[in-house]
N, C-alpha and C positions, 0 to 999 in steps of 0.2 A: 498674503497667505492665510491670515486669520479670518479675513473677509470671506474667502473661498470656503474655509472650513465651516464657518457659521452658516453660510448659504446652503451647504450640503446638509447640515444638521436640520435646518428649518424646512428644507425641501423633503425631508424624510417623512413618509406618511405616519409612522409610529410617533415621531416627535410632534407632528401636527395634532394628532388625536389627543395625546397627553396634554398638550398645551390648551386645547379646546376644553377638555375636562376641567383643568385648573381654572380657566377663565370663567366657565359656567359656575363653578363652585364659589368663586369670589363674587361674581355678579349676583348669583342667587342668594348668597349669605348677606350681602349688603342690602339687597332689596327687602329680604324678609325682616332685617333689623329695622327697616323703616316702617314696615306694615305692622309689626308685632312689638310695639313699644310697651314694655312692662310697667305696671304701676310702681310708684316709689317704694323701695324696700323689698321688692320681690325679685327673685332670681329667675327671670323669664327667658324666652327664646332670643330676645334681642341683646342679652347681656354677654359681654366678653367675647369669647370665641365660639359661643353656642350657635350663632347663625351659620357659621361655616361648617361646623360639625353636623348640624341639621341638613345643610345643603348636600354634603357628600354622602350622608346616610340615605337621603331621599333619592339622589341620583343613582345610587347602586341598588335601590329598592330593598335595602336591608330592613329599614323601618324598626328601630329599637323602641320607639314610642316614648322616649324620655322627654322629647319636645314635639309639639305639634302646633300648627297655626290656628288661631282662633278667629281671625278676621276673614271676611269674604275675599279680600285681595290676596291675603296670605295663602289661602287654600287654592285659588286660581294659579298663583305662582308655583305652588307645590305640584299641581297637576302638570304644568309646563315642564318643570324640572324633572319630574318622573319620566315623561316621554323622551325628553332630550337625553336624560341619563341612560335610559334603556337603549336608545339608538347608538349613543357613543360607546357604551359598554359592548354592545354587539359588534360594532365596527372595530373596536380594539381587539376583541377576541378573533375576529376574522383576519385582521392584519397580522397578528402573531401567528395564527395558523398558516396563513399564506406564506410567511417567511420560511417556516419549516417544510411546507409542501414544495415550495419553489426550490429549496435546497435539495430535497430528495429527488425532484425531477432532474435537477442539474447533475446530481450524482449518477442517476440512471443513464443520463445522456453522455456521461463522461466529461463534463465541463467544469466540475467542481475541483478546487484545490484540496488535496487530501491531507489529513493531519495524522496519518498512520505511521507506525515505526516498526522495525524488526520484522518486516514483511518480505514476501517473495514477489518480484516483479517479472511478469512474462511479456516480453516485447514481441510483436508479430503474431500472425495467426495462420495456422495450417492444420493438416489432419493429425499432427502429433499432439496438439494441445490437450485433447480429450484424454489420451493415454497418459500424458505427463501428470495431469491433475489427479487421475485415478491412482497412479503410482505414488504420488506425494501423499495422498489421503491414506493409502495403505501403510506407508512407511512412518507417517506421523502418528498413526494409531489414534490414541485418544487426546493427543495434543491439539491445541488451537492452531488452525492453519489460516493465516491471513495472506491473501493473494490479490495482487493488482494486475489487471490486464491492460496493456497499452496497444491499441490497434485502431483501424478505421472501419471496423465491422458495423453493421446495422444494429440499432438499439434492440430490435426484436430478437436478433441472433444471440446477442449477449444475454438478454433476459431469459431466453430458452436455455442457454448454456448454464446460467446460474441455477435455474430450477432443477436441472438434471444432476446437480452436484450439491446435495444438501449437506449441511454441517460445516461448510466452508464460508468464511467471511470474505466475500468477493467485493472488490472495488474495481471501477472501470474508468479509464482515462482515454478519451477519444483523440486521436491525432497521430502525427508522425513521430515515432520513437527516436529518430535521429536528432530531433530539435530539443535543445536544452530547456525551453519553457515547458514543453510537454513532460519532460522527465522531472522537472521541478514540481509539476502538479501531482505526480505520483510519489513525491517525496523520496526520490532515489537516494539522496544523501543519507537517509536513515534506514534504507532498505538492508535486509540481510543478504539477499542474493538477487541477481538479475539474470534471467535466461533470455537469450536473444535467438529467435527462430526466423528462418527465411519464410517470407509470405508466399502462398501458393500463386497469387495473382501476378507476381513479378515474372516477366519473361525477358528474353533478350532484347525485345523491342522497347521495353520500359525500363530496362536496367537489370544488371545481374543481382540476384538476391544477396550474394556475398558482399557486394559494395555497401549495402545498407547495414549489414551486420558489422563490418569493419568500422564504418563511420560511427555507428551507434556505440560500439565498444570504446572507441576513442573518446567520444563525447562523455560517456559515463565515467571513464577512468580519469578524465580531466577535471570533472566537477565533483566526483565522489571517489577518490582514489582508494578508499578503504572498503568499498563495496565489491563483493565477489561477483565476477562476471563469467557466465558460462555461455560460450558462443557456439552456435551450430552453423557449420559452413558446408557448402555443397561441393566445391571443387578443391582438390588437393593443392592446386596451383596457388591458392590464396592462403595457404598455411603460414607462409612467411609473413604476409601482411597482417594477419590476425594476431600473430605472436608479437609483432611490432606494436600493435595497438594495445598490448599488455593484457590480453584476456587471461583470466585465471585458469579456466578449463576450456578445452576445445573439443568439440564433438564433430567428427568427420563422417558425413552421411554414408560414404561408400565402404568404409572399413568394416563395420560390423556385418553388413549385408553380404559382403564378399566372403568373409570368414564363414558365415553360416551356410552359404551355398557350397563352399569347398568342403566343409565338415559333413554336410548332408551326403555328399558324393563319396567321400573317403571313409569318414567315421560318423555314421548317422547317430550313434548313441551320444556322441559329444554334443552335437547340435540340439538333440532333443533334451538333453540335460540342461544346457544353457537356456533353452526356450522355457523349460519348466521353472527354472530359478527366476526368470524375468517375467513370468506370467502372473497376473493379478489373481488368478483362480487357485493357485497353489499356496500352501501355508509356508513353505520354505522360501526364504528371501535372504538377500545379502544385507548385512547389518554392520554399521560402524559402532565400535565400543571403545571406551577408554580402558587403557591398561592399568591395573592397580599398581601403585608405587612400589609395592613389595616385590614386583617382578623386574624392576629396573636393575640391570646388571646380571640378570639370570638368563638361562638359555631359552631359546625358542621352544624347545621340546617341553620344558616345564610349563610354559604358558599354554602350549597346545593341550596338554593334559588337564590344565585348570579349566579351560573352556569346554573340554570334552566331558568333564564331570557335570557340567551345566547343560549338557545336551546340545552344545554348539560346536561347529567345526571351524577351526582357525585356518584361514587360507592365505592371509598376507598381513604385513604390517606396513605402515607408512608414516612419513613425517614431512613437515613443511619447513624448508630452510629459508631463512631471511637473508636478504642482500646477496643474492647470487648474481654474478655478472651475466648479462645477456648479450655479450659480444657475439656469441655463436648464432643467436637468433637474428641479430642485425647482420644480415649477409651482405655480400658485395652488390646486391641488387640496387640499382640507382634510379628506379622508376620514380615518376612524379608522386605517386601515392606513398611510396616509402619516405620521400623527403617531407611530404605533407604531415605524415604521422609523426616523424621524428621532430619536426618543428613544433607541432601542437603539444607533444609531451614535454619538450623543453620549456615552452611558454608557460605551461602549467606548473613548472617547478619540479618535474619528475626527473630523477637521474636515470639515464639509460644504462648506468652501470649497476643498478639495483633491481632485483626482481625476486618474487617468491617462487620457489621451485618445489614441486611435489615429488618426493622420493617414495616409490612403491616397490616393496620386495615381496614377490609372490613365492610362497612355499620355500623359504630359505632353509639352509641346512640346520640340523638339530642343534648344533653347537653355536648357532648365531646368537649373539648377545643382544638382549632388548635394551634399547637406548631411551634416554629421557625424551619426553614430548612425542614419543611414537604412539600411534593408535592402531587398533586391531580391526580387521575386516573378517567377519565370520559368516557362516551360513546358519541361519536360525531355523 
């Protein structure tokens, strides 16, 4: 093991250059001490550590001038050491620069292991990515936004996408987001949230997009159980499967669009209001706010008036309950996929009897009492 370690160290170009510089310094110092022998009683170039000091100063072309060769041989040696030193110094600089350049190139190509934390990971690529990034940027306002993209897109597409969204710290990992090594590269275990999107290029011939979403959710929850996963699914039929995979939030593609179509027919004002609230062009947006401790135990009406004085409209409160049984989620469906999900969760040490549950109460009665750990959703 030690032999392999030393072999790797000595094969490293950086180690080889440093070793060569050290060797030239020792050799040059020893030779100059032979050429420049000082008369008795004089503190000359050949005394003590002076030869080696002179050699390194000459190699780096610093030239303090405290010592200089007097003999013809010593001056020839000095010239040789100067040129060797210039070459080695330039080579060392180029090697160090190449390490950083190679690291940057690997990052741009999505091949580097990221050391980022508290970030948002977006798995997959489709037409929604652009709008999601714009929405996140608007909601985060002046806060620093760290986003890692995991997909198989071309480097040029990712580069163009980065340039179109200034002010965001983008990182890229190239690969299949259902594979654990790829997720590890994105440091999912220290991520704040993971958003899983179905890819546009997946068709029935290459596999249903929901299959990748379910499998990715399961993989993430197995390796990083504390990471919040928001899964976007296409078919309602897969709702049970994605819940079994323990996704924290589920977005169903047909729900919102169906509601907007129906509202446009029956109540066009409702659909236009919702559209304005969700548009990036309007100032009014939905906002999550903490409820001051002084309102715990008080009525919803008092909290409503509090936010109203601030120019905000309170529309709902929500809380997240811990250790809620998911027996209802695990239906009597006995498909192979259900068994596979259940087995993976058990192997990872997750109890199927525990799950976080989001309780949202929209526009409760005025006498509703605000509870501890509840948060408010307002229109800003």
